[in-house]
N, C-alpha and C positions, 0 to 999 in steps of 0.2 A: 448508405448503411449506419447505422448507429456506433456513435463515438468510439474508437479501439477498445476501452476499460468498458464496454459495454459487453462486446462479443463473449466474454465466459458466462453472462447470467442466465439460468433460466427464467424464460416469460413466469411461471408461477410461481419462483421466487422473487422476482421484482415484484410482482403484485403483493407478495404478502409483506415485501420491506413497505414498499406505498402505504400499506394501509399502517404502519405503524409510524412511519414521514406524517400522516396524518394528524397523528396524535401528539409529537412532539413539540408542535409551535413553529413559529418563526426564527430564525436565529436572529440573533441579536443585532448584526451588521444590517439586518436590513429595518431596526427603528430608522422611526424618521427625522428625530433629533441628532442624532450617530451620522448619517446619510448630508444632514447639513455642514455637522461638522467637517467631515470627512472633505466636502466640497469645495469650504471657508479656504482650509488647511491648502488646499489646491492652489485656488485662488491668490498670485501674488500681487493682487492688487488690492486683495482684503486688509482694511485696515484694522488693527489689535482688537480696537473697542468692539467691534462688528462679531469676530469670533467667541468671546469672550462675551458679547449677550446672547451668541448661540447656545453656548455650553449653560449658562446662567439660566436658558427658557424652562431647564428640563432639571428642576432639585435633584431629582434622584442620580442623574447625570452628573449633573455637578459636584454632590457628595461625594457618590463614588469615587469620583477623579479624584480630586481632592484627597478624598482617604487611602487611595492607591498610593498614589504621587507622593507620599507622607511614609509609608508604609518603610518596615523595614526589610520584607520584598524588593524594594525596589531601591532602597538604600543612598538616597541622595542625603547630601550633606548638611543640606540647608533645610528645613521648616517651611516651608507656603503655608501662608495664611488664609490667602483667597486666590480665585480662581486666575486674576489675571498675575498676581506673583507667580504662579506654575508656568503659566504660560512663557511669561519674561523669560521665568530662571531654567525653564527647557528647553525654550524652541518652539517653533510651529509643527515641524517634522517630527518633532520628539511628540507636542503632546499629540498629532494624529496618533500616532503608533499606542501611547499610553491609553489614550481613550479608547481605542478598538481594545487594550488588555484589559481594561478596567469593567469595559459589560460585559469582555468573553468569561471574564473572571466569574463573575458575580453571576452570571446565568449557567456556568457550570455547576457554581459551587449548590445553585440552591436545583437545578435541571431534573425534574424525574427520570427515572429510565436509567442512571448511571450504571446500575449494579451494586451490590453492594459490595465490592471489594473495589471497585471504580470509586465509587463516593470518599470527598474529601483527598483524592490524588489529582481528577482529571486536571482541575483549572489548573493548578501549580504546574503539572505537568506542557500543558499547551501552553503558557506564558514564556516555559524555559526553551520550548522547540523554534519558538516563534523569534526567541533573541536570538537564539541559533542559527536560521536558517538567516537572518536579517544580516549577521555577521558571516555567513558563508557568503550568501551575494555579494557582500562589500569585497570579500576574497578575490572574487574572478569578476569585478567590474561588473556586477549587474545591480539593476535599480532593484532594491530591498522592500519596497512594499507590498509585491506580490509575491514573496519566499512567509515575508514577515505574516500577511494576511492567512495565511493557507496554512503556514506553523499553528495559527490560533486555532482554527478550525479542524486541524488534521484528523482528528480525533472524534469528531462531530457525532459519527455512524456509532460511536459507544453508547448514544442516547437511545437509539433505533434499536439497534439487536436487542434488549432485554425486553422493548416494547411488541418486539417480534416471537420472539422464541422463550420468552419467559427469564425472570431473574437469576434463577434456581439453575440453570442450564448455560448462562454465561458466569457466575461465578464457580462452575466445576471446570471451564478451561480456565480461566483468570488462576485457580487453583495450582494449576500445573504448567499453565505458559503464560506469567502473568502480562507479557510486553514481546512484541519481535514479530521476526517472519515467522518464529514457531507457533504464535498465538496464532496468526492470519491464518497458517497453513490447516491449525486444529477446526478453525470457525468455520473454512470451505468444506473442510472432511464433512462436518456434521452436520452442519446447514446448506452449505451451496452457497455463500456468499459470505465478505468479511466484514467485519466494522470498516475497514476501508472502501471498500466497494459501495456498506449501507449510509454510509458519512455525503459520498459522490452524489447517490439518488437522492438524500434531504438536501445538499447546497443546491443540487438542480432544480428540484421541486422550487426553490424560493427565488428562483432566474439569477445566481450568481454566474460571472465571466464562466464560460467553456475552458477556459484554461485552470481557471482557477477550482472548476471540480473535478479536473483530472487531476489536478496537485494532488487535489484528497485521496481522490480513487487509487494513486500508485504509490500512495508514500509507503509501502510496503510493498513498494516492487511486481507492484499486479498479482495475475494468475500463480504464475511461476516465483516471486520472491525475488526478482533476480534483473528489473529491467528499470532502467536510468532512461525516462526517453527526453528530459532535454534538461538544461541551464536548469533551469531555476525549479523543476522536479527537485531534484537530484542534491537541491539546497536544503526541499526540506526533508529529504529522505537520510542524508547527511544530518543534519540539525536532531531528527528523533533517534536516529544511533547515537551519536552521544550523547544526549539526554540519558538515553537506558544505559549508556556506557556505567555514565557518572553514580545509575540506582543500582551496578552489580551485574545488570545484563551484559554475558558477551554478544557481541554483532554477529548477524551473518555474513561471513565471509564472501559469497557470491557477491551478496548486494551493495557491498561495503564497495569491492572492486569494481563494480560496474559504476556506485557514485564516484570515486574518485575519478574514474577515467573520464567521466562525460565534464568533470569538472576541470578536470589535468590539475591536480590534486594530489599532494603525497600522505600517507598519515601522519607526517610532523602538524598539519593543520588541525588534525582535531585537538590539542593540546589549548588552541586558540579559541577555538570555539565554545570548549569547555569553560574556558573562563567568560563568555559570551553566557552561556547557559547556565553560569555555575548559583545565580544570587538565590537565595532561598532552597537551594538542593542541599539533599546530604553532603555532608565533607568527604564522601570518600576520595580519593583523587579524583583530585580534578586538575592534574596534569598528567604526564606521562601515558596516556592514553595510548598515543605513537607506538610507544614501545611495548605496549600491552597487546598490543593490535599484530607487534610482531615478533608475541612468545606466545601468542594463541595456540595452543595443544590441538593437533591435528585429530577431528570427531570421528568415529569409524563411517565406513566407505557399504557398506553393505548394510542395502535393506533384509531388514531380520526376517520380514512373512516373505515374500519374495527371492529373494539371494540373488537380486541385482544390483547395481548400483545404488546407492542414494541419490535423493539429489546434488548435495552438493560432492559428491567424488564423478557420478555422473558427467556436471558441468563444467570441473575442474581437468576432466580427461578432455572433455571434449574442445574446450577451448585453445588447450594448448593444441591439441590436433590442427587447428583452424588456424591458430596464429604462426603453426609450420608449415602452412601453407598446401595440406592435403587438400586434395580433391574432397568432397564429402556432401552429403545432405542431412541436414535434420527433417528428424520426421517426430511429430507431435500423436500418441495414440490414446483416444480415450474412449472408454468400453460407455456404448450406448444401454441406456434407463440403467443404469448400476443400483441404483437407489431401488429398482420395483423390487429388481434380483434379490436385494439385503431383505427387503422387506416381506417378500412373500416366502422365501425360503430358506432366511437365516442368514447370519453373518458367517457361521462356520461353512456356507455352501460358499456363499460371498468371497471368502478369501480361500475357496478352490479354483475360481472363478480365475481371481489374479495371479495364482501359482501357474496355473495353465497356460494364460496368454503371454504372462512371463517367457515360459520354456518355449512360446513359439516366436516372441520378440528375440529371445537372445539367441536364437538360430541367421539372425538375418544382418549384423551386426554390433556395435556397442549399445545397451539397453542400458536404461535406469527407468526407475520407477521416481517417480517425480513429485507423485502427491495423492491421496486417494486413491483412485481407479484411472489417473492418467501416465501414459507413461514416455519417453522417448528415445530416439532413437537415433544414432551415427549411422549411416548407410554410406560404406566406401565408396568412392569412383564418382562420375560425371551424374549419373541416372538415376531416379531411387522409383520410378514413376511401377516400376514393374514389381519392386518390393513391397511397395504399398499395394498393390493389386494382391499380391499373395499372402499379406498380413490378412486382410478382409476376407482372403478367401479360408484361410488354413484357421482363423477362429473363428467362422462359424461352422468346420468340419469338423472342428476339435468338439464340439457339444452335439453333434448332431445324434440320430438314433431313436429309436422308438423310447416316450415316455420322458425323454431327456427335453431342457431349459433352451431357451433360444437365446442366444449369447452373440453378440454384435460389435464392431468398433468402426470407429470413425477413426480416422487419418488425414490428418494434416501435413502437405511435404514443402519443406524452403529449400531451394537450391543452397550451392554453396555459397556463404556469404563472410563478410570479412570479420563477424562478428557476432560471439554467440548472441547478444540481445537480441540484436537483428532479425540472428536468422532464427530464433523463436518468436518473436510476434509475427512477422511471414509466415511462420509453420501454425499458429496459432487464427491467422486472420482464414488460410487455408480448412484450418479444422473448422470452424467457425461456419465456413462455404460447406464441407461434407455435411456440416448438422441442420443445415437448413435444406440441404438437399436431399434430404429423408432419412438421412443414419445408414449404418452400413455400409460408408464407400468413402474413397478416399481423392482429395484433392490435392491439388501442387498450387505452390504461390505463385501468383502473377498470370496462371491461365485456369481462368475459371471455367473453361468448357472441355478441359481433360477431368472427365469423369471417371473412375473404376467401378463396376457394377457392385 
């Protein structure tokens, strides 16, 4: 089975993304000189002169590192005049991180494919997230290297998306949703992939560690924007959230709750991370982020088109049910070939299909529209197999008759679990099984032999 982050991707979209990836060029961390420096900083037996020589062997790297070490962004109180002085002044571990920051900074600053609205901002954002991610790792006693590097590269998919779908299309989304989970959802709805997953394709292409690839893919919480699958990933997610908040973007509460729970941190930790990320960022309150989280206004609870609960409200409602111990099952329902319906019959017809499917789901439990043509359902009780079968049958029947369009739905079923994120991930795996088995059917998690015709 492919990595879990790949389960949501259509093979045709992957092919389009990989074509764009091949035009991006290698990531800066793959550079031979950078790899040599990283190896030496990890070697406790390495002499200072050997490390300095490795840095100075690449004049461009040495110049960028020294310029960056002395920049206002880094904010060191003493100016280093030589590479040896810089290494001695900041230490080997900081030299390692600074080297990565310097090459990434310059790469993002000059890279094609950023999109007009990202150009000039992406490199600043990446370094801020990397520092906050390292600080988050330190708070929970994790090694900082992995989150730091994932933080640097987390937005590398923003190089891929304009090459795959055009700068104008990306700028249209960025104008409405500059950042955060909302931007991720808008990209999924329009393109069938977001910049996080596109970045994971880029990182995978150049052979980065699979855990680092997963960290890039999941930095907006995955397809549904709510999963924090590991503490290391949660460090990157939390760092990205803090940097976005410093820029004035409100956090997504569902993802914020998941990452804080994974790290066992309270919202008060946001202020400490804001200090780590704050250098070079806008000076809008770099403190009191914890207070701002607690004072966020509750967003509207209803999806405007279908009348179901929106993603935020559905997740809040179902999380409370699970935490109360209520027995039940989580179902993920995804319309089959919905893009083809829109392309063939128009978006007005597509909207009518979504509304009719919503009516079917609403009869069977607590239903919500997660995004686009994907729905979630909480079915009370111990077993939901029969309900899943009914949904598949009722959706097909709702669009029957002479001359009617063909509409099918695939359903993934997860048994009652103690954590909503785990339940959604299990249902997602089951949904992938239903899709790969031919669509128009349901699969139950951990029981791949159970299939509804």
